N, C-alpha and C positions, 0 to 999 in steps of 0.2 A: 615565546613561543606563541603559537595564533591560538584560535579556535580552530575545532576539527571542522569541516568543511559543509557536511554530512548532516542532513538535519531529517527531523522526524514530526510528528505531528497527528494529531486528534482526528481519530474516528468516525466510533461510533460508540455506547453503550449496549455491554449485552445485561444487562442489565434494566433496562429503563430508555429512559430520554435526557439522561444529564448529561451535561455539558462543562467540560471545566473552566470554571471562570480564573480572569489575569490576577492574580496577591502581589504584592508590592512585596517584597521583600530585602534582606541585608545581604550586599556580597560580600564574595569574601574580600582577600588586598589581591591584585593585579589580576582581578575577573576579563579572563576574553571569553566570549561566547557567544557566540551565532543564536537568531531565531531559532527553532525546532531544534535543537541543539537539548540531550538529556540533560538533567541537573540532580547533582544529592545535595544536602544537607552534609555539613563542614561546621562542628562547634554552631549551630544555627543556622551559620550561615549559606546562602548560594555558591556552589561550584560546580566545573563542568563533571559528570559523569565520566571516567573513564573502564578502562577492562577492566578494572582489578573492583572495581566495587559489588558489591552485594546486593546495597538496592540504592532504589533510588525515589526523587522525589516528583519529580515534574522534565516539563517542557517548556526551553526558557519560550518567554515574549516578547522579546524585546533580542536588538543584539550591542552588543556595551563592546567596542572598537578599542576604546582609548585606556590602558589598567585602570579597573577599578580599586577606589581607596576604602577597605574593610570600611563594609557598613553601609555606603556607597547601596541608593536603590537600586534596585530590576527587579521585571515585572515578568512572573512564572504562571506559568498552567498545570495546577497539582493532578494529575493524574491519580484516581482512587479505581477500588479493587471493580475490576468488570470491564473498565475504560478499558478501547480497543485504541495505539497505538498505532499505523503505517511507516514503516522504514523499510530500506534495504540489506541485503544481508552478504556476508562478502561471498559467499555459495551459494549453491541451493538449497536450502531451508525442505525442503520440500517433504523431507521423509520427518520432517519435524510436525509438519500440518497436522490437525486432529486435537489439539494437546493430548500431545501421546506418555505425556510424562516425563519428557524431559525441556529440563533448561537450561538456558545461556545468558550472557552474556555478549558482550559483543568489543569491536577493535578500537585502537585509541584512537580510529580515523567515523568512530561512531557508527560502524556499520554492524550489525547481528552479523555472530560471531555463531556458526550452526553448527562448530567443530569445538566446542571449548565445551569443559567437562559439565562445568556447570553455571549456574547464571542465577539474574534475576529475572529471565523474561521468556515468556510461554504464545507457544505461536499459535496462534489459532485458525490462518490459514495463509494460504499463498497465493502469487498470480506468478503471468510473469518468467516460467521453469523456477520456477520457487524462488528465487533472485529476491522479486516485491515482497514483501511481510507485514501481517498484520497479528499482533502480541496484546499481550498485558502482561504489568510486573506482578510477580510472585515475590514480592519482599520490598516494601516500603518501609523509602527512611523520612520515619516525620521528627527526628530529630531526639528521636530519643536512648539511641544507643550508647554502649558509654565505650 
C-alpha cells in the first residue's frame, strides 16, 4: 500500500494569527505518508486519514516512504479550531461555500468529497470553479475517543 498522492496545506486562521507548530509524535506500524496528507490518531499514534474517518488531527509535516515501525517518530502539524486548510475537491464544492451547514469527508485519494453524506470538514470558500477548497476541521481527534 502507498501513501495518498494528494496533499493539503495550512492556509490561514479565522480567529487570529496562529500557525500550526510541528510536533513529533509516534507512527503506527507500517505508516506510509506524504508531507501534506491529512492524518488522524490511532491508539495515540499517527496514521493516514481515510474516507471513513469522522475526525482528524492535522497534516503530515514529512514524508515517510519506508514503512514505519510502531513508535517511530513522525512530524505533524496539528490543526486547531478555526484554522483553515487548503485542498482539492474531486468535484465542484462551490455549493458548500460559506459554511452552509453541511460537513463532508475525503476520498481514499484525500480529495474533498462534496457528495459525502457527512464528515469532519466544512467548506469556508472555493476557487477554480469549486475545485480548490478552503476548509475547517469540525471534529478533532485528540486521542480521547474510545
